[in-house]
LUMLUM-956381 format. One record per residue (C-alpha): residue number from 1; residue in one letter; x, y, z. Coordinates in Angstrom, 3 decimals. Example, Ala and Ser with C-alpha at 12.3 -4.5 7.8 and 13.67 -1.06 7.14 Angstrom:
<rs>
1|a|12.300|-4.500|7.800
2|s|13.670|-1.060|7.140
</rs>
This chain:
<rs>
1|m|37.903|103.629|149.498
2|l|41.167|102.380|151.017
3|i|41.715|105.723|152.731
4|a|38.150|105.521|154.042
5|a|38.806|101.994|155.343
6|g|41.912|103.243|157.107
7|l|39.943|106.056|158.711
8|v|37.280|103.633|159.951
9|a|40.074|101.519|161.450
10|k|41.663|104.625|163.035
11|k|38.416|105.806|164.651
12|a|37.578|102.274|165.817
13|h|41.091|101.837|167.224
14|e|40.788|105.095|169.146
15|k|37.595|103.813|170.762
16|g|39.272|100.564|171.759
17|l|37.338|98.412|169.324
18|k|38.693|95.202|167.818
19|p|37.389|92.675|165.281
20|k|35.713|89.723|166.955
21|p|38.193|86.916|167.747
22|w|36.521|84.476|165.344
23|v|36.943|86.857|162.384
24|k|39.907|86.382|160.043
25|t|41.139|89.759|158.803
26|s|43.603|90.598|156.046
27|l|44.576|93.375|153.668
28|a|45.492|92.677|150.043
29|p|45.566|95.897|148.001
30|g|45.766|95.900|144.235
31|s|49.032|97.819|144.133
32|q|52.103|98.684|146.177
33|v|51.101|102.309|145.670
34|v|48.312|101.671|148.176
35|t|50.904|100.712|150.780
36|d|52.790|103.920|150.014
37|y|49.860|106.190|150.732
38|l|48.523|104.191|153.672
39|v|51.960|104.368|155.326
40|k|52.367|108.044|154.464
41|s|48.949|108.858|155.983
42|g|49.674|106.798|159.101
43|l|46.584|104.675|158.456
44|q|48.523|101.457|157.904
45|d|49.352|101.411|161.617
46|d|45.673|101.688|162.479
47|l|44.754|98.932|160.015
48|n|47.472|96.729|161.519
49|a|46.128|97.427|164.997
50|m|42.714|96.238|163.792
51|g|44.193|93.025|162.373
52|f|44.245|94.141|158.734
53|d|47.884|93.338|158.116
54|l|49.282|93.210|154.596
55|v|49.200|89.645|153.212
56|g|49.977|90.321|149.564
57|y|48.878|92.226|146.486
58|g|46.391|91.646|143.705
59|c|44.091|88.644|143.592
60|t|45.218|87.185|146.913
61|t|41.860|87.180|148.719
62|c|39.547|86.552|145.765
63|i|41.531|83.479|144.751
64|g|41.624|82.009|148.254
65|n|45.261|82.767|149.049
66|s|44.871|84.907|152.138
67|g|45.306|81.709|154.131
68|p|43.161|79.209|156.035
69|l|41.035|79.889|159.071
70|p|42.542|78.926|162.450
71|e|42.089|75.199|162.991
72|p|39.652|75.450|165.969
73|i|37.372|77.786|163.982
74|s|37.555|75.579|160.886
75|k|36.741|72.511|162.990
76|a|33.777|74.238|164.655
77|i|32.357|75.255|161.275
78|n|32.649|71.794|159.769
79|d|31.633|69.816|162.865
80|n|28.490|71.890|163.259
81|k|27.793|72.372|159.525
82|l|27.695|76.141|159.966
83|i|27.118|78.560|157.102
84|a|30.121|80.777|157.703
85|c|30.301|84.081|155.838
86|s|32.945|86.384|154.457
87|v|32.721|90.068|153.600
88|l|35.323|91.247|151.106
89|s|36.005|94.224|148.891
90|g|37.079|92.056|145.960
91|n|35.157|91.098|142.858
92|r|34.431|87.398|143.332
93|n|32.089|85.791|145.826
94|f|31.633|82.195|144.636
95|e|30.919|79.587|147.292
96|g|34.111|78.217|148.782
97|r|36.284|80.622|146.782
98|i|37.593|82.766|149.644
99|g|38.242|79.631|151.683
100|p|36.914|76.067|151.722
101|d|35.138|76.648|155.051
102|i|33.295|79.755|153.831
103|k|29.959|79.121|152.201
104|a|28.375|82.595|151.902
105|n|30.350|85.542|150.586
106|y|29.285|89.169|150.355
107|l|30.909|91.995|148.405
108|a|31.207|95.344|150.181
109|s|33.302|98.509|150.114
110|p|36.618|98.469|152.041
111|p|35.336|100.618|154.959
112|l|32.326|98.334|155.343
113|v|34.648|95.308|155.461
114|v|36.318|96.838|158.526
115|a|32.910|97.561|160.069
116|y|31.657|93.993|159.574
117|a|34.866|92.625|161.086
118|i|34.162|94.659|164.220
119|a|30.536|93.482|164.288
120|g|31.607|89.860|163.779
121|t|28.403|88.973|161.948
122|v|26.499|89.795|158.763
123|n|23.236|89.406|160.673
124|i|23.172|93.076|161.628
125|d|21.452|96.295|160.574
126|l|24.453|98.590|160.271
127|q|22.333|101.739|160.224
128|n|20.497|100.999|163.458
129|d|22.375|98.332|165.428
130|p|25.571|99.035|167.391
131|l|28.747|97.457|166.007
132|a|30.225|96.902|169.456
133|t|30.783|98.642|172.791
134|d|33.776|100.865|173.493
135|k|36.218|100.623|176.396
136|n|33.712|102.444|178.596
137|g|30.880|100.056|177.732
138|k|29.148|102.607|175.514
139|p|27.567|101.285|172.267
140|v|29.369|102.357|169.092
141|y|27.420|102.721|165.860
142|l|28.708|102.819|162.309
143|k|27.959|106.561|162.126
144|d|30.308|107.088|165.080
145|i|33.356|105.826|163.176
146|w|32.386|106.691|159.600
147|p|34.697|109.346|158.079
148|t|33.450|112.521|156.488
149|q|34.099|113.211|152.832
150|a|36.332|116.123|153.881
151|e|38.524|113.790|155.969
152|v|38.917|111.398|153.047
153|d|39.616|114.216|150.569
154|n|42.228|115.774|152.837
155|l|44.288|112.580|153.051
156|v|43.885|111.794|149.357
157|n|45.090|115.299|148.458
158|t|48.078|115.164|150.801
159|c|49.108|111.499|150.659
160|v|48.333|110.229|147.143
161|t|50.724|111.602|144.535
162|r|51.648|111.021|140.930
163|e|55.241|110.288|141.970
164|q|54.131|107.235|143.949
165|f|52.749|105.650|140.790
166|t|55.707|106.504|138.575
167|e|58.152|105.241|141.205
168|q|56.379|101.943|141.860
169|y|55.768|101.162|138.182
170|a|59.136|102.349|136.854
171|n|60.667|98.894|137.408
172|a|57.523|96.799|137.213
173|f|58.945|94.511|134.529
174|d|62.163|93.920|136.440
175|g|60.379|92.226|139.299
176|s|61.633|91.665|142.813
177|a|65.008|90.222|143.750
178|e|63.300|86.869|144.348
179|w|61.803|86.975|140.860
180|q|65.122|87.886|139.265
181|a|66.831|85.010|141.100
182|i|64.669|82.379|139.377
183|e|66.681|80.417|136.834
184|s|65.052|80.198|133.420
185|a|65.873|78.390|130.198
186|t|66.628|80.118|126.907
187|g|65.935|79.196|123.295
188|d|63.056|79.206|120.836
189|l|61.191|76.259|122.368
190|y|60.097|75.888|125.961
191|k|61.805|73.006|127.727
192|w|59.137|71.187|129.695
193|n|60.066|70.099|133.195
194|v|58.299|66.813|133.922
195|k|58.773|67.383|137.662
196|s|57.000|70.743|137.692
197|t|53.684|70.842|139.528
198|y|52.897|74.272|138.035
199|v|53.522|73.982|134.288
200|q|53.132|70.877|132.132
201|e|52.627|70.257|128.431
202|p|48.850|69.859|128.072
203|p|47.585|66.764|126.249
204|f|45.149|68.674|124.033
205|f|46.712|67.307|120.855
206|v|47.168|63.666|121.817
207|g|45.911|61.516|118.930
208|l|45.592|64.463|116.559
209|t|45.398|63.312|112.928
210|p|46.548|65.427|109.945
211|e|42.981|65.694|108.673
212|a|39.756|66.198|110.593
213|q|37.556|63.128|110.884
214|p|33.865|63.269|109.862
215|i|31.378|64.128|112.602
216|k|29.589|61.021|113.803
217|s|27.040|59.950|116.387
218|i|27.875|59.740|120.084
219|t|26.870|56.314|121.380
220|g|26.937|54.518|124.699
221|a|27.609|57.667|126.723
222|r|27.325|57.641|130.495
223|c|26.337|60.571|132.680
224|l|29.209|62.025|134.682
225|a|27.194|64.732|136.428
226|k|23.542|65.717|136.720
227|l|23.456|69.308|137.867
228|g|20.847|71.916|138.745
229|d|20.386|75.539|137.698
230|s|22.962|78.358|137.806
231|v|26.043|76.140|137.797
232|t|28.951|78.564|137.453
233|t|32.307|78.119|135.771
234|d|33.745|78.160|139.293
235|h|31.607|75.112|140.135
236|i|32.950|73.433|136.994
237|s|36.580|74.506|137.404
238|p|37.262|76.083|140.805
239|a|39.980|78.675|141.191
240|g|40.264|78.601|144.979
241|a|42.156|76.540|147.502
242|i|42.882|72.856|146.862
243|k|41.155|70.704|149.445
244|r|43.004|67.937|151.274
245|g|41.871|64.395|150.587
246|t|40.894|65.014|146.944
247|p|42.441|63.705|143.688
248|a|44.185|67.054|143.077
249|a|45.632|66.951|146.584
250|k|46.791|63.348|146.074
251|y|48.618|64.381|142.899
252|l|50.446|67.090|144.841
253|d|51.122|64.718|147.744
254|d|52.575|62.142|145.361
255|n|54.844|64.839|143.933
256|g|56.174|65.841|147.330
257|v|54.243|69.100|147.710
258|p|53.424|69.809|151.378
259|v|49.919|70.937|152.277
260|s|51.227|74.390|153.117
261|m|52.360|74.744|149.488
262|y|49.230|73.398|147.775
263|n|48.406|76.941|146.657
264|s|45.235|77.264|144.544
265|f|43.778|75.933|141.320
266|g|44.066|79.434|139.903
267|s|47.809|79.404|140.550
268|r|48.251|75.945|139.011
269|r|46.206|76.457|135.839
270|g|49.371|75.785|133.811
271|n|49.271|72.147|134.934
272|d|46.503|70.056|133.390
273|r|47.220|67.228|135.865
274|v|45.981|69.458|138.675
275|m|43.238|71.198|136.723
276|t|41.665|68.040|135.305
277|r|41.555|66.500|138.767
278|g|39.830|69.670|139.941
279|t|37.172|69.797|137.216
280|f|33.664|69.482|138.699
281|a|35.434|69.308|142.076
282|n|34.321|72.591|143.585
283|i|33.610|71.846|147.236
284|r|30.062|73.216|146.852
285|v|28.975|71.582|143.584
286|k|26.077|69.167|144.026
287|n|25.955|66.208|141.646
288|q|22.446|64.769|141.774
289|l|23.830|61.420|140.617
290|a|25.241|60.984|144.106
291|p|22.518|62.211|146.481
292|g|23.702|63.614|149.770
293|t|27.165|64.542|148.496
294|e|28.706|67.950|147.985
295|g|31.948|68.282|146.087
296|g|33.641|66.339|143.297
297|y|31.695|63.091|143.580
298|t|29.828|60.986|141.012
299|v|28.580|57.451|140.568
300|d|30.882|55.063|138.713
301|f|28.760|52.856|136.450
302|t|31.708|50.715|135.262
303|g|31.362|48.293|138.177
304|k|34.932|48.810|139.367
305|d|35.687|49.477|143.010
306|p|36.351|53.192|143.596
307|i|39.811|54.415|144.577
308|n|39.859|55.762|148.123
309|p|43.412|56.544|149.288
310|y|42.287|58.921|152.035
311|g|39.503|56.772|153.450
312|d|36.775|59.235|152.428
313|a|33.528|58.165|154.122
314|l|31.452|58.797|150.967
315|v|33.641|57.004|148.436
316|g|32.490|53.418|147.906
317|t|29.012|53.913|149.352
318|d|26.101|52.526|147.349
319|a|24.194|54.797|144.973
320|p|21.636|54.142|142.221
321|g|23.402|52.143|139.502
322|g|26.816|51.947|141.122
323|k|29.075|53.266|143.849
324|v|30.089|56.781|144.801
325|s|33.509|57.753|143.471
326|f|35.600|60.847|142.967
327|i|34.819|62.241|139.508
328|y|38.422|62.096|138.300
329|d|38.864|58.474|139.376
330|a|35.615|57.380|137.742
331|v|36.735|59.076|134.527
332|q|39.867|56.919|134.402
333|n|37.661|53.813|134.403
334|y|35.442|55.274|131.691
335|k|38.474|56.114|129.537
336|e|39.814|52.587|129.930
337|a|36.451|51.237|128.792
338|g|36.221|53.731|125.900
339|t|32.991|55.188|127.269
340|p|32.088|58.765|126.270
341|l|30.520|60.988|128.909
342|v|27.601|63.403|129.117
343|v|26.696|66.184|131.573
344|l|23.062|67.087|132.283
345|a|22.395|70.616|133.532
346|g|19.731|73.245|134.101
347|i|19.380|76.982|133.425
348|d|22.365|79.308|132.780
349|y|24.931|76.546|132.671
350|g|28.439|78.067|132.816
351|m|27.433|81.443|134.251
352|g|29.943|83.662|136.034
353|s|33.568|84.187|135.049
354|s|34.413|83.251|131.472
355|r|36.950|80.663|132.583
356|d|38.506|78.708|129.731
357|w|39.486|75.845|132.052
358|a|35.794|75.086|132.623
359|a|35.712|73.947|128.986
360|k|39.266|72.587|128.862
361|g|38.730|70.437|131.948
362|t|35.408|69.182|130.601
363|f|37.136|68.137|127.382
364|l|40.047|66.441|129.166
365|l|37.653|64.429|131.333
366|g|36.195|62.884|128.177
367|v|32.842|64.675|128.238
368|k|31.530|64.672|124.660
369|v|28.171|66.367|125.140
370|v|26.445|68.713|127.596
371|i|22.638|68.910|127.643
372|a|21.324|71.991|129.440
373|k|18.186|74.146|129.597
374|s|20.242|77.226|128.671
375|y|23.866|78.362|128.509
376|e|25.914|81.377|129.454
377|r|27.036|82.837|126.125
378|i|30.821|82.576|126.493
379|h|30.852|79.126|128.088
380|r|28.719|77.718|125.262
381|s|31.256|79.100|122.796
382|n|34.161|77.726|124.841
383|l|32.620|74.242|124.875
384|v|32.422|74.234|121.082
385|g|35.967|75.600|121.001
386|m|37.122|72.495|122.871
387|g|35.125|70.071|120.724
388|v|32.362|69.460|123.283
389|l|28.827|69.387|121.852
390|p|26.344|71.700|123.633
391|l|22.713|70.630|123.295
392|q|19.692|72.460|124.675
393|y|16.414|70.960|125.855
394|k|13.295|72.155|124.084
395|d|11.207|74.714|125.975
396|g|9.381|73.174|128.905
397|q|11.636|70.140|129.060
398|d|14.550|69.173|131.261
399|a|16.051|66.020|132.728
400|d|13.417|65.786|135.459
401|s|10.402|66.357|133.202
402|l|11.737|63.665|130.866
403|g|12.217|61.270|133.785
404|l|15.990|61.123|133.401
405|t|17.957|60.187|136.512
406|g|21.419|60.149|134.921
407|t|21.705|56.381|135.285
408|e|20.773|55.907|131.619
409|v|22.979|55.205|128.595
410|f|22.804|58.079|126.089
411|d|22.990|58.105|122.283
412|v|23.048|61.295|120.181
413|v|22.334|60.961|116.444
414|l|24.871|63.067|114.503
415|d|26.458|63.128|111.054
416|d|28.932|65.244|109.141
417|n|26.182|67.437|107.712
418|v|25.190|68.919|111.063
419|k|23.826|72.452|110.744
420|p|23.903|75.307|113.262
421|r|20.981|75.179|115.704
422|q|19.376|72.153|114.033
423|d|17.301|69.666|116.011
424|l|19.132|66.555|117.181
425|t|17.611|63.401|118.638
426|v|18.833|61.957|121.925
427|t|17.891|58.510|123.201
428|a|18.365|57.571|126.841
429|t|18.173|53.845|127.578
430|k|17.313|52.862|131.134
431|a|18.600|49.817|132.991
432|d|15.371|47.907|132.256
433|g|15.766|48.508|128.518
434|s|13.062|51.153|128.211
435|k|13.948|54.218|126.181
436|v|13.318|57.931|126.489
437|t|13.727|59.684|123.138
438|f|13.667|63.465|123.017
439|t|14.606|66.294|120.676
440|t|17.243|68.894|121.518
441|q|18.550|71.961|119.754
442|c|22.171|71.828|118.676
443|r|23.860|74.900|120.167
444|i|26.615|74.984|117.596
445|d|25.383|78.386|116.542
446|t|27.405|79.352|113.453
447|p|28.935|77.677|110.371
448|v|32.498|78.365|111.552
449|e|31.667|76.642|114.849
450|v|30.647|73.555|112.868
451|d|34.154|73.568|111.423
452|y|35.659|73.983|114.893
453|y|33.581|71.077|116.198
454|r|34.497|68.864|113.223
455|n|38.180|69.504|113.951
456|g|37.748|68.702|117.623
457|g|38.002|72.324|118.733
458|i|39.511|75.661|117.776
459|l|43.026|74.647|118.894
460|h|42.970|71.660|116.558
461|t|41.560|73.813|113.737
462|v|44.373|76.363|114.075
463|l|47.087|73.707|114.295
464|r|45.838|71.882|111.205
465|n|45.640|75.160|109.287
466|m|49.205|76.022|110.319
467|a|50.409|72.575|109.257
468|k|48.898|73.020|105.809
</rs>
């Protein structure tokens, strides 16, 4: 596929074609071996000529680290609310993942990525529409620059060798000179650096008692987010670039990290201070509690004035029951008041990558219960593993059919004898005192999960067992 992409670039280059000027191009192979055979075949020069310069290896593009769009293009997209698209040969295409300005993402083979860059649009029939015109003004179609299987096979047979792999991987665990130059501590216990913005001791065990406490009802809970269907783990805990003007960005600003070094949530998953601020903060998540917003916003029902260090136009605006706030900042007020939190969701909650931080971040925000129409299998298990109670609406019911807006106060009747998949009663009390009582199914699915939940999660269960 990479050889084929290089051949498409070579044939396009020979015809004088170029990617459109508004298209950002980059090359991030999975291995340095790819560079070896692209250089050996001469195709790297053609890829460079087409703008596909090497930017890194591995998960660079999928995680949002191939870099931002040029400022004028970014401004045009945001000023005009354009649905900008990316085409990539990676394995992730969540909204906003490739870059915060990119809303639609399509997965394609490497040679097709080159072709779409030349076309400059995804609104094209590649089999019948010309990609561009050559230096003589003649239309060029995909078939005109598509390599034959024989051409691909010839270069693979002559330029890809076993020795390239053995040479590149012989010293894989030594790392580069830059890696070897990093100073590291020694000893049996890791020495936490309180100034690190990458690795911090997570507060999962704060307040841990020697013995598990009995399971009891959840009372007086407030809704943190009311979400629709198909909310992915990337919506819950994004892995992509950290957006300026958000709580995660403020944390980095306060710690002296320049914008150019923000990096991504995926790169900073060892720091709960960043990850918790990023939970439910995907730039494309839509919290129905705060109509008209997109991103990590909610409504703060505590009555406190929202924090707005960057002068965000949405923060502090009126919403049903309170004022719009960043989710992380509202959570701090809820924690101070001792208020547990609930998330309302639709079908396939937690679909997509099985990202543990989607459950860890939910737990650290103080969410005690999620009520959804259905769950992705692994995320449901991860929620239980972090001590968060997953409940499921009965068939035919959801928040809207029950008349729930998320402005209610929620109570869940629980005791220490909870059984897997038993029915549990939830009462939602509205501002006028009226109540909506409905039955949910407890999605703690197995007896061992009951034990995990009683302990506050699997980490707490393991630690208590080790201590005994």
